[in-house]
A tleap script that builds the chain and sets N, CA, C and O, in Angstrom:
source leaprc.protein.ff14SB
mol = sequence {
  NMET GLN LEU THR LEU GLY PRO LEU GLN TYR
  PHE TRP HIE ARG ASP ASP VAL PHE LYS PHE
  TYR ARG ALA ALA VAL GLN TRP PRO LEU ASP
  THR ILE TYR LEU GLY GLU THR VAL CYS SER
  LYS ARG ARG GLU LEU GLY THR ARG ASP TRP
  ILE ALA LEU ALA ASN GLU LEU ALA GLU SER
  GLY ARG GLU ILE VAL LEU SER SER LEU ALA
  LEU LEU GLU ALA GLU SER ASP LEU SER ALA
  CLEU
}
set mol.1.N position { -131.602 -21.917 -24.399 }
set mol.1.CA position { -131.506 -21.594 -22.943 }
set mol.1.C position { -130.844 -22.783 -22.371 }
set mol.1.O position { -130.991 -23.946 -22.745 }
set mol.2.N position { -129.986 -22.277 -21.273 }
set mol.2.CA position { -129.238 -23.217 -20.536 }
set mol.2.C position { -129.741 -23.261 -19.121 }
set mol.2.O position { -130.289 -22.252 -18.678 }
set mol.3.N position { -129.613 -24.301 -18.387 }
set mol.3.CA position { -130.018 -24.342 -17.025 }
set mol.3.C position { -128.687 -24.640 -16.249 }
set mol.3.O position { -127.877 -25.517 -16.549 }
set mol.4.N position { -128.606 -23.806 -15.256 }
set mol.4.CA position { -127.418 -23.897 -14.437 }
set mol.4.C position { -127.774 -23.988 -12.892 }
set mol.4.O position { -128.623 -23.243 -12.403 }
set mol.5.N position { -127.116 -24.895 -12.180 }
set mol.5.CA position { -127.371 -25.179 -10.651 }
set mol.5.C position { -126.079 -24.334 -9.993 }
set mol.5.O position { -124.932 -24.618 -10.339 }
set mol.6.N position { -126.317 -23.419 -9.150 }
set mol.6.CA position { -125.341 -22.617 -8.355 }
set mol.6.C position { -124.822 -23.473 -7.202 }
set mol.6.O position { -125.292 -24.584 -6.955 }
set mol.7.N position { -123.805 -22.894 -6.488 }
set mol.7.CA position { -123.362 -23.541 -5.459 }
set mol.7.C position { -124.204 -23.376 -4.298 }
set mol.7.O position { -124.843 -22.332 -4.168 }
set mol.8.N position { -124.275 -24.388 -3.360 }
set mol.8.CA position { -125.088 -24.284 -2.178 }
set mol.8.C position { -124.733 -23.052 -1.344 }
set mol.8.O position { -123.571 -22.698 -1.142 }
set mol.9.N position { -125.830 -22.416 -0.868 }
set mol.9.CA position { -125.663 -21.254 -0.151 }
set mol.9.C position { -125.851 -21.317 1.383 }
set mol.9.O position { -125.577 -20.390 2.146 }
set mol.10.N position { -126.380 -22.595 1.765 }
set mol.10.CA position { -126.444 -22.874 3.209 }
set mol.10.C position { -125.455 -24.036 3.702 }
set mol.10.O position { -124.921 -24.748 2.851 }
set mol.11.N position { -125.230 -24.215 4.929 }
set mol.11.CA position { -124.448 -25.155 5.484 }
set mol.11.C position { -125.191 -26.586 5.293 }
set mol.11.O position { -126.345 -26.737 5.696 }
set mol.12.N position { -124.509 -27.569 4.693 }
set mol.12.CA position { -125.030 -28.839 4.437 }
set mol.12.C position { -123.913 -29.944 4.925 }
set mol.12.O position { -122.752 -29.865 4.522 }
set mol.13.N position { -124.304 -30.874 5.732 }
set mol.13.CA position { -123.290 -31.965 6.109 }
set mol.13.C position { -122.797 -32.701 4.757 }
set mol.13.O position { -123.453 -32.909 3.736 }
set mol.14.N position { -121.512 -33.021 5.030 }
set mol.14.CA position { -120.805 -33.680 3.776 }
set mol.14.C position { -121.537 -34.686 3.091 }
set mol.14.O position { -121.618 -34.558 1.870 }
set mol.15.N position { -122.124 -35.727 3.666 }
set mol.15.CA position { -122.709 -36.720 2.895 }
set mol.15.C position { -123.944 -36.237 2.243 }
set mol.15.O position { -124.286 -36.762 1.183 }
set mol.16.N position { -124.690 -35.234 2.801 }
set mol.16.CA position { -125.918 -34.603 2.077 }
set mol.16.C position { -125.534 -33.765 0.905 }
set mol.16.O position { -126.306 -33.578 -0.035 }
set mol.17.N position { -124.218 -33.214 0.976 }
set mol.17.CA position { -123.773 -32.513 -0.278 }
set mol.17.C position { -123.484 -33.535 -1.376 }
set mol.17.O position { -123.949 -33.362 -2.503 }
set mol.18.N position { -122.751 -34.564 -1.087 }
set mol.18.CA position { -122.532 -35.633 -2.120 }
set mol.18.C position { -123.906 -36.202 -2.663 }
set mol.18.O position { -124.142 -36.310 -3.866 }
set mol.19.N position { -124.721 -36.528 -1.734 }
set mol.19.CA position { -126.014 -37.150 -2.209 }
set mol.19.C position { -126.816 -36.105 -3.133 }
set mol.19.O position { -127.362 -36.487 -4.169 }
set mol.20.N position { -126.858 -34.769 -2.705 }
set mol.20.CA position { -127.531 -33.873 -3.562 }
set mol.20.C position { -126.975 -33.778 -5.012 }
set mol.20.O position { -127.694 -33.897 -6.004 }
set mol.21.N position { -125.630 -33.553 -5.054 }
set mol.21.CA position { -125.045 -33.443 -6.250 }
set mol.21.C position { -125.158 -34.616 -7.198 }
set mol.21.O position { -125.251 -34.509 -8.421 }
set mol.22.N position { -125.138 -35.885 -6.431 }
set mol.22.CA position { -125.267 -37.134 -7.351 }
set mol.22.C position { -126.661 -37.278 -7.857 }
set mol.22.O position { -126.866 -37.822 -8.942 }
set mol.23.N position { -127.654 -36.800 -7.096 }
set mol.23.CA position { -128.982 -36.758 -7.671 }
set mol.23.C position { -129.016 -35.660 -8.790 }
set mol.23.O position { -129.615 -35.948 -9.826 }
set mol.24.N position { -128.437 -34.447 -8.677 }
set mol.24.CA position { -128.470 -33.405 -9.552 }
set mol.24.C position { -128.074 -33.752 -11.002 }
set mol.24.O position { -128.488 -33.105 -11.964 }
set mol.25.N position { -127.219 -34.846 -11.101 }
set mol.25.CA position { -126.707 -35.214 -12.535 }
set mol.25.C position { -128.005 -35.884 -13.254 }
set mol.25.O position { -127.940 -36.021 -14.476 }
set mol.26.N position { -129.040 -36.259 -12.654 }
set mol.26.CA position { -130.304 -36.824 -13.260 }
set mol.26.C position { -131.079 -35.599 -13.697 }
set mol.26.O position { -132.036 -35.808 -14.442 }
set mol.27.N position { -130.832 -34.464 -13.376 }
set mol.27.CA position { -131.676 -33.238 -13.832 }
set mol.27.C position { -131.203 -32.611 -15.171 }
set mol.27.O position { -130.090 -32.817 -15.655 }
set mol.28.N position { -132.030 -31.934 -15.643 }
set mol.28.CA position { -131.678 -31.508 -17.030 }
set mol.28.C position { -130.840 -30.193 -16.945 }
set mol.28.O position { -131.311 -29.130 -17.350 }
set mol.29.N position { -129.629 -30.283 -16.426 }
set mol.29.CA position { -128.731 -29.234 -16.258 }
set mol.29.C position { -127.672 -29.189 -17.212 }
set mol.29.O position { -127.237 -30.259 -17.638 }
set mol.30.N position { -127.128 -27.966 -17.663 }
set mol.30.CA position { -126.127 -27.822 -18.459 }
set mol.30.C position { -124.649 -27.676 -17.669 }
set mol.30.O position { -123.604 -28.230 -18.012 }
set mol.31.N position { -124.825 -26.855 -16.613 }
set mol.31.CA position { -123.713 -26.327 -15.739 }
set mol.31.C position { -123.953 -26.588 -14.212 }
set mol.31.O position { -124.996 -26.199 -13.688 }
set mol.32.N position { -123.008 -27.232 -13.517 }
set mol.32.CA position { -123.124 -27.191 -12.105 }
set mol.32.C position { -122.005 -26.640 -11.496 }
set mol.32.O position { -120.883 -27.033 -11.817 }
set mol.33.N position { -122.189 -25.670 -10.549 }
set mol.33.CA position { -121.309 -24.909 -9.806 }
set mol.33.C position { -121.111 -25.520 -8.388 }
set mol.33.O position { -122.067 -25.738 -7.645 }
set mol.34.N position { -119.867 -25.775 -8.064 }
set mol.34.CA position { -119.513 -26.498 -6.718 }
set mol.34.C position { -118.652 -25.379 -5.896 }
set mol.34.O position { -118.105 -24.392 -6.387 }
set mol.35.N position { -118.664 -25.759 -4.576 }
set mol.35.CA position { -117.719 -24.950 -3.765 }
set mol.35.C position { -118.366 -24.088 -2.735 }
set mol.35.O position { -119.584 -23.910 -2.732 }
set mol.36.N position { -117.591 -23.571 -1.891 }
set mol.36.CA position { -118.010 -22.789 -0.668 }
set mol.36.C position { -117.877 -21.282 -1.160 }
set mol.36.O position { -116.807 -20.877 -1.613 }
set mol.37.N position { -118.975 -20.482 -1.058 }
set mol.37.CA position { -118.932 -19.110 -1.590 }
set mol.37.C position { -119.371 -18.217 -0.478 }
set mol.37.O position { -119.376 -17.005 -0.693 }
set mol.38.N position { -119.739 -18.673 0.681 }
set mol.38.CA position { -120.447 -17.958 1.713 }
set mol.38.C position { -119.601 -17.720 2.861 }
set mol.38.O position { -119.344 -16.547 3.132 }
set mol.39.N position { -119.118 -18.665 3.592 }
set mol.39.CA position { -118.333 -18.476 4.749 }
set mol.39.C position { -117.095 -19.511 4.932 }
set mol.39.O position { -117.210 -20.736 4.894 }
set mol.40.N position { -115.982 -18.847 5.121 }
set mol.40.CA position { -114.847 -19.538 5.143 }
set mol.40.C position { -114.822 -20.614 6.327 }
set mol.40.O position { -114.092 -21.604 6.279 }
set mol.41.N position { -115.558 -20.377 7.239 }
set mol.41.CA position { -115.605 -21.360 8.474 }
set mol.41.C position { -116.271 -22.532 8.192 }
set mol.41.O position { -116.071 -23.498 8.928 }
set mol.42.N position { -117.081 -22.629 7.191 }
set mol.42.CA position { -117.762 -23.909 6.643 }
set mol.42.C position { -116.947 -24.696 5.961 }
set mol.42.O position { -117.020 -24.668 4.732 }
set mol.43.N position { -116.033 -25.535 6.593 }
set mol.43.CA position { -115.076 -26.365 5.910 }
set mol.43.C position { -115.564 -28.022 6.003 }
set mol.43.O position { -114.758 -28.916 6.258 }
set mol.44.N position { -116.802 -28.225 5.790 }
set mol.44.CA position { -117.184 -29.579 5.856 }
set mol.44.C position { -116.628 -30.416 4.935 }
set mol.44.O position { -116.406 -31.604 5.166 }
set mol.45.N position { -116.332 -29.734 3.656 }
set mol.45.CA position { -115.753 -30.308 2.525 }
set mol.45.C position { -114.506 -29.532 2.204 }
set mol.45.O position { -114.568 -28.307 2.097 }
set mol.46.N position { -113.269 -30.247 2.030 }
set mol.46.CA position { -112.077 -29.593 1.615 }
set mol.46.C position { -112.013 -29.504 0.109 }
set mol.46.O position { -112.864 -29.927 -0.673 }
set mol.47.N position { -110.857 -28.879 -0.191 }
set mol.47.CA position { -110.487 -28.753 -1.610 }
set mol.47.C position { -110.499 -30.082 -2.409 }
set mol.47.O position { -111.106 -30.153 -3.478 }
set mol.48.N position { -109.867 -31.069 -1.917 }
set mol.48.CA position { -109.783 -32.457 -2.443 }
set mol.48.C position { -111.132 -32.953 -2.627 }
set mol.48.O position { -111.425 -33.532 -3.673 }
set mol.49.N position { -112.056 -32.759 -1.617 }
set mol.49.CA position { -113.365 -33.290 -1.782 }
set mol.49.C position { -114.113 -32.661 -2.890 }
set mol.49.O position { -114.748 -33.374 -3.668 }
set mol.50.N position { -114.083 -31.373 -3.017 }
set mol.50.CA position { -114.713 -30.613 -4.272 }
set mol.50.C position { -114.122 -31.058 -5.572 }
set mol.50.O position { -114.875 -31.303 -6.514 }
set mol.51.N position { -112.726 -31.189 -5.696 }
set mol.51.CA position { -112.171 -31.749 -6.927 }
set mol.51.C position { -112.768 -33.126 -7.190 }
set mol.51.O position { -113.257 -33.427 -8.279 }
set mol.52.N position { -112.706 -33.946 -6.146 }
set mol.52.CA position { -113.146 -35.437 -6.452 }
set mol.52.C position { -114.562 -35.291 -6.998 }
set mol.52.O position { -114.838 -35.857 -8.056 }
set mol.53.N position { -115.562 -34.507 -6.294 }
set mol.53.CA position { -116.947 -34.468 -6.650 }
set mol.53.C position { -117.004 -33.874 -8.123 }
set mol.53.O position { -117.794 -34.292 -8.970 }
set mol.54.N position { -116.162 -32.942 -8.323 }
set mol.54.CA position { -116.312 -32.332 -9.690 }
set mol.54.C position { -115.906 -33.247 -10.785 }
set mol.54.O position { -116.531 -33.294 -11.845 }
set mol.55.N position { -114.764 -34.045 -10.509 }
set mol.55.CA position { -114.467 -35.041 -11.507 }
set mol.55.C position { -115.449 -36.110 -11.632 }
set mol.55.O position { -115.510 -36.637 -12.743 }
set mol.56.N position { -116.277 -36.565 -10.666 }
set mol.56.CA position { -117.237 -37.468 -10.643 }
set mol.56.C position { -118.434 -36.974 -11.407 }
set mol.56.O position { -118.997 -37.680 -12.244 }
set mol.57.N position { -118.827 -35.721 -11.101 }
set mol.57.CA position { -120.033 -35.098 -11.843 }
set mol.57.C position { -119.543 -34.800 -13.394 }
set mol.57.O position { -120.401 -34.873 -14.274 }
set mol.58.N position { -118.408 -34.520 -13.690 }
set mol.58.CA position { -117.991 -34.056 -15.196 }
set mol.58.C position { -118.167 -35.321 -15.952 }
set mol.58.O position { -118.286 -35.217 -17.173 }
set mol.59.N position { -118.202 -36.561 -15.384 }
set mol.59.CA position { -118.425 -37.803 -16.266 }
set mol.59.C position { -119.779 -37.793 -16.785 }
set mol.59.O position { -120.049 -38.498 -17.757 }
set mol.60.N position { -120.647 -37.071 -16.239 }
set mol.60.CA position { -122.127 -36.935 -16.656 }
set mol.60.C position { -122.157 -35.971 -17.871 }
set mol.60.O position { -123.278 -35.695 -18.299 }
set mol.61.N position { -121.132 -35.446 -18.457 }
set mol.61.CA position { -121.198 -34.563 -19.513 }
set mol.61.C position { -121.463 -33.060 -19.300 }
set mol.61.O position { -121.407 -32.239 -20.215 }
set mol.62.N position { -121.752 -32.770 -18.039 }
set mol.62.CA position { -122.113 -31.402 -17.695 }
set mol.62.C position { -120.849 -30.699 -17.492 }
set mol.62.O position { -119.809 -31.321 -17.274 }
set mol.63.N position { -120.905 -29.314 -17.561 }
set mol.63.CA position { -119.802 -28.439 -17.273 }
set mol.63.C position { -119.747 -28.153 -15.894 }
set mol.63.O position { -120.726 -27.671 -15.323 }
set mol.64.N position { -118.557 -28.437 -15.230 }
set mol.64.CA position { -118.528 -28.371 -13.727 }
set mol.64.C position { -117.708 -27.164 -13.477 }
set mol.64.O position { -116.662 -27.107 -14.123 }
set mol.65.N position { -117.997 -26.096 -12.594 }
set mol.65.CA position { -117.304 -24.985 -12.304 }
set mol.65.C position { -117.044 -24.982 -10.874 }
set mol.65.O position { -118.006 -25.091 -10.113 }
set mol.66.N position { -115.839 -24.870 -10.401 }
set mol.66.CA position { -115.427 -24.690 -9.187 }
set mol.66.C position { -115.548 -23.226 -8.609 }
set mol.66.O position { -114.907 -22.336 -9.169 }
set mol.67.N position { -116.299 -22.945 -7.567 }
set mol.67.CA position { -116.450 -21.626 -7.079 }
set mol.67.C position { -115.791 -21.481 -5.798 }
set mol.67.O position { -115.700 -22.442 -5.034 }
set mol.68.N position { -115.239 -20.123 -5.463 }
set mol.68.CA position { -114.668 -20.017 -4.111 }
set mol.68.C position { -115.197 -18.739 -3.373 }
set mol.68.O position { -116.133 -18.149 -3.910 }
set mol.69.N position { -114.761 -18.319 -2.358 }
set mol.69.CA position { -115.177 -17.089 -1.600 }
set mol.69.C position { -114.909 -15.929 -2.485 }
set mol.69.O position { -113.893 -16.044 -3.170 }
set mol.70.N position { -115.551 -14.906 -2.614 }
set mol.70.CA position { -115.380 -13.708 -3.184 }
set mol.70.C position { -114.496 -12.773 -2.448 }
set mol.70.O position { -113.806 -11.938 -3.032 }
set mol.71.N position { -114.522 -12.924 -1.109 }
set mol.71.CA position { -113.668 -11.948 -0.307 }
set mol.71.C position { -112.765 -12.901 0.552 }
set mol.71.O position { -113.248 -13.616 1.430 }
set mol.72.N position { -111.499 -12.873 0.266 }
set mol.72.CA position { -110.690 -13.600 1.262 }
set mol.72.C position { -110.030 -12.756 2.334 }
set mol.72.O position { -109.236 -11.868 2.026 }
set mol.73.N position { -110.379 -13.048 3.696 }
set mol.73.CA position { -110.024 -12.107 4.622 }
set mol.73.C position { -108.788 -12.567 5.426 }
set mol.73.O position { -108.157 -11.744 6.088 }
set mol.74.N position { -108.445 -13.822 5.382 }
set mol.74.CA position { -107.242 -14.366 6.151 }
set mol.74.C position { -106.324 -15.243 5.344 }
set mol.74.O position { -106.650 -15.696 4.247 }
set mol.75.N position { -105.262 -15.449 5.876 }
set mol.75.CA position { -104.275 -16.242 5.334 }
set mol.75.C position { -104.736 -17.520 5.092 }
set mol.75.O position { -104.442 -18.106 4.050 }
set mol.76.N position { -105.530 -18.082 6.076 }
set mol.76.CA position { -106.121 -19.474 6.207 }
set mol.76.C position { -106.966 -19.669 4.787 }
set mol.76.O position { -106.852 -20.642 4.042 }
set mol.77.N position { -107.814 -18.556 4.586 }
set mol.77.CA position { -108.642 -18.557 3.380 }
set mol.77.C position { -107.837 -18.927 2.185 }
set mol.77.O position { -108.111 -19.877 1.452 }
set mol.78.N position { -106.806 -18.104 2.029 }
set mol.78.CA position { -105.836 -18.249 0.829 }
set mol.78.C position { -105.235 -19.686 0.615 }
set mol.78.O position { -105.078 -20.305 -0.437 }
set mol.79.N position { -104.937 -20.047 1.937 }
set mol.79.CA position { -104.187 -21.450 1.877 }
set mol.79.C position { -105.286 -22.584 1.661 }
set mol.79.O position { -104.900 -23.716 1.370 }
set mol.80.N position { -106.607 -22.317 1.791 }
set mol.80.CA position { -107.539 -23.407 1.581 }
set mol.80.C position { -107.748 -23.552 0.025 }
set mol.80.O position { -108.185 -24.592 -0.469 }
set mol.81.N position { -107.443 -22.553 -0.640 }
set mol.81.CA position { -107.606 -22.608 -2.197 }
set mol.81.C position { -106.409 -23.447 -2.722 }
set mol.81.O position { -106.283 -23.656 -3.928 }
savepdb mol mol.pdb
quit
């Protein structure tokens, strides 16, 4: 059996997101999903932040998956990728 942590579904402040995921590497997880999957207006973390966090978490040996919005409605959503 594998244990996976999905991306956050609610708005969290930037520092809280980093603290949460840094704590999560201590949990018995196989995979951690990162990214904004709910609302394009929630831009507390940018693409560079997510990639930096993914690189940091990958050092723990877990599989890190970057997630994005399922429905891109605006040009700004595409450019954020």
